[in-house]
N, C-alpha and C positions, 0 to 999 in steps of 0.2 A: 284722311289719316286717322287711325284709332290706336291709342296707346294706353299704357298704365304706368303709374308711378313705380310699380314693382315689377315691371316687364323688362326682361333683359334686352329687348329691342328698343327701349325708350329713346336712346340717343339717336339711332338711325331714323326712327319715326319723326322726331323733332327736326332732324336735319333735312329729311324729305320735304316736310311742310315748309321749312324756311327757304329751301331752294325753289319751291314752286308757290310761294306765298300769294302771288297775284291771282292764282287760279285754284287754290286748294283750301281745304278746311282741316282743322285738327281738333280732336276730342281726346283728352287725357283724363282718365278716372283713377280711383284708388284700387287698381286691379293688377293682377298678375297677367301672364300671357294667355290671351283668349279666354279669360274668365271674367265676365262683365257683371259680377255680383257684388253686393255690398258687404259680404262677410268672408271674402276669399283671401284676404291678405293680412291676417293677424289681428283684425279688429272689426267691429261692427261700425261701418261708416254711414249707416242710416239709410232712409228710404231714397234720398236723392241719388245715392250711388247705384241704385238698381236701374241703370240706364238701358233702354231697349235698343241696343246697338243694332241688332239684326233688322228690326223694322226701319231704323234710320238708314241702314245700308240699302235695303230694298227700295225705299222711297227715293234715295239718291240715284240709284241705277235706273229706276223707272223714269226719272226726269232726264238723266243724262243720255240714256240709250233709246228710250221709247217716247220722248217728247211729252211725258206726263207732266201735270202741274207740279211745281216744286213743293216738297213737304214744308209745313209751317216752320220747322226749325231752321230752314235755310234762309229765312228772313233775319235771323240773329247774326251778330258778328261772327267772323269765321273761326275764331279761336275760343274754345270752351275748356277751361281747366278746373279741376276739382280741388278745392281747398281742403287739405287733409285734416285740419284742426277745426275749422268752422263747419265742416261736413256739408258744404254747399258749393255750387258752381260759380265760377267767375268768368265773365265774358270779356274778350279783348279783340281789338281790330287788327292787331299784329302781335308778333312774338314780343313780349315785354323786355325792354332793355333800359330800365330806369338808371338814373345816376346811382352808382353803388354806394352802399353803406360800408365803410371800412372798419373792421374790428382787428386790432393789432395784438399779436401774440406777446405775452409778457409772463414772467415768472421769477421765482426765487431760487431756481436751480434744481428743483425736485418735481418738475411737472410729471415725470414718469414714475414717481415714487410716492407722492403724497397728494391725495385729493384736495383740490382747492388751491394748490400752489401755482399751477399754470392758469393764466387768465386771458380772456379776450376783452381788451379795453378799447374805448373810443379813441384814445390818443396813444401814439407809440411811446415806448419807454425812453426816458431821457438819455440813458447810457446803454451801451452795448453789453449784452450778457448772452449766455448760451444755456440751452436746455439739452441734456444728453440722455441717450438710451442706447442699449445694445440689442441688436437683432440676432437671435439664435436661429440659424437655418434649420436646425433639427427639432425646434419647438416653435414654429412660426405662429405669429398672431393670426387668429382665425377670422373668417368671414362670418358676419352676423346680419341676418335680416335682409331687407331691401330685395333686390332681384336675385340675391344669392340663395334665397329660400326663407319663407316664413313671413315676408312682408314687414309690417311695422312691429319690430321686436325690441325688447329692452337689452341694451348691451353694457349696462353699468358694471356687471361682473367682469366682462372682458376689459373694460377700461381700467380696471384695478390692476392689470398685469404690469410688471416692471418694464416691459419692452414697448409700452405705448405711452406717449407723452400727450396729456390731455390739457386743453386750454378752455376754460369755462367762463362765460360772461356772468355779470351780476344779473339778478332778476330784472326783467324788463318792467317798467312802471306803466307803460301804455302799450296797446296792441301794435304789433309790427307786422304788416302784411308783406309776404315775400312771394314773388312770382318771377321765374326766369331761370338763369343759369348762374350759380355761384362760381367764384373763381378763387383759387388758392395761389398766393404768392409766398413761397417759403424759401428762405435763405438757409441752405443746409450744406454741411460738409461731411464727407465720408472718405476714408482712406483706401477704399477698394477700387478695383478696375470698373466695377459697375454696381449700381444699387437701385432699389425701388423705394419710392416714398408713397405710402397709401394714406389718404385723408378721408375721414368720415365725419360728417356733420350730423349732430344729434340734437333733438329737442329734449331738454332736461326738465322733467316735471317736478312740482314741489315735493312729491314723495320720494324723489331720488332716482326714479326710472329715467334712463337715457334712451329715447326712441330714435333709432337711426333713420334719417330722412334723405340723405344724399351721400355720395362718396365719389372719389376719383383717385387716379394714381398717375405718377410720373416715373419714367425709367431714365436714369442718367449715367453717364460715364465720367462725369466730373462734377465737383461741387459748384455752388453758386446759387443764384436765384432761380428756383423752379417755378414756372407759371403754368398752371394747368386747370382746366374746368372740372367742376363736379357735376353730377347728374342734375338735370333740371328738376325743379320743385315748385310747389304752390302750397303755401300754408300761412297761417297767421300765428305768430308768437304772442301768447296772451300774457297779461300782467301776472307777475309771479313766476313765470317760466323763464328758463335760461337757454342759451345755445352753447354747444360744446364742439370743438374741433379736436379730433383724436388723430395723432400721427403715429404710424408704425412702419416697419420695414417689410411687412407682408400682409396679405389678406388671403389666406389659404383655406379652402381649395379653390376659391374663385379665380385666383391667379397663381401660376406656377412660381415657386420660390426662386428668387434671384440668387444664384450661387455666390455672387460677389467677385467672380473671377473674369468676367467678360464673356463667359460661355453662354450659349442660348439656354435660358431657364427651362425650356421645354425638352431639351436633350441632356442637360447636365444631370449627374447622379448626386445623391446626397453626400457621398464620400468626397466629392470635389468641393463642396460648399465651405465657406468660411464665415465666421461671425463678422458682423458689420457694426461699427460704432458710429453713431450719428451725433451731430452737433447742430442744433437749430438756433440760428441767430435771432435774437430779439432786440430791437432797437438798432442803433448805428446807422450807417449810410443806406442800407437796403433792408429795412425792417420787415419781418415776416408778418403777413396779414391775410385776412379773409375778406373778400369783397362780396357783399350780399346784394341780390336784386330786390331792394326794398321799395315797396310802393304798390 
């Protein structure tokens, strides 16, 4: 299996490998779909990103179908993931499922209005509070970077919108390697028949740029604790860098805008749509948190 961190088929590629893990191999680079070059996804990922996938495939098929000697790379562990920040490959014997690092959502009530108000903390807030924002279906929050187009792009200007609640960690003091599938557990309430919740994980650099590295979404008909995976990733958070989780009611045009009425978003018209008010619970019995595959 061959995939890219910015390929829209990434989740299916990883799922295929995991379903056949005893007999398969997986290579995931800093690439878009069918573009195995080091400069094709919004940044120069260095010489290690110029993987000769065509030659690797030819060697594999010669071995599997024509009994040729296995190519040298087949002696390596079966899982090869490219670290987006260290710009080098990491090898694994199986899909990484480390004990997750939990970062809890917290804030002073203005996570959607004031940069720095929403936080990702190692401990949950002692008391229950809510972060609120309103999704406008006629002015939906846009899709930025990743597999939606452009690759590793800065979304700091989008995060400044009033309809996106942002939760940012303190700068890390030591390197934090991440590899695997992040998981979002968000306690959310909305008073409409249906709503979407879109989550984007970004790496925030010291100069303020927020580079989107993963995202995911959930569609719900009732409030409560939404638990959903984000796109797989592999990177190292360096000292001085931060992580940010951005929550919104839309990611358009990557996903059709939920009208909030229970109607199919692919068939509903804009005239049918209604605004949706969100309340994200921080702390309390079911605190909202981000679970990171650290290790």
